[in-house]
C-alpha positions in Angstrom: 4.1 1.6 15.4 7.3 2.4 13.8 9.8 5.3 14.4 11.4 6.7 12.4 14.8 5.0 12.6 13.5 1.5 12.6 13.3 -0.2 9.8 11.0 -3.0 9.1 11.9 -6.8 7.6 11.1 -7.5 4.2 8.7 -9.3 4.1 6.5 -6.7 5.7 7.7 -4.5 4.0 6.6 -6.6 0.3 3.6 -6.7 2.4 2.3 -2.5 3.0 3.5 -2.0 -0.5 1.3 -4.9 -2.1 -1.1 -3.4 -0.7 -1.0 0.4 -1.4 -0.1 -0.7 -5.0 -4.1 -2.3 -4.8 -5.7 -0.1 -3.2 -3.9 2.9 -5.5 -5.1 0.5 -8.5 -8.5 0.7 -7.3 -9.1 4.1 -6.3 -7.0 5.0 -10.1 -9.4 3.3 -12.1 -12.3 0.5 -10.0 -13.8 4.7 -8.1 -13.7 7.0 -11.4 -15.6 4.0 -13.2 -18.3 3.7 -10.9 -19.3 7.9 -10.3 
């Protein structure tokens, strides 16, 4: 958990950002193609 007054390191921020991009890509392009 990260409190609102805390910040993650740059490495973790980039990692979570990349994970979000991959998840959104899958939800936007891959899942509708299979529906």
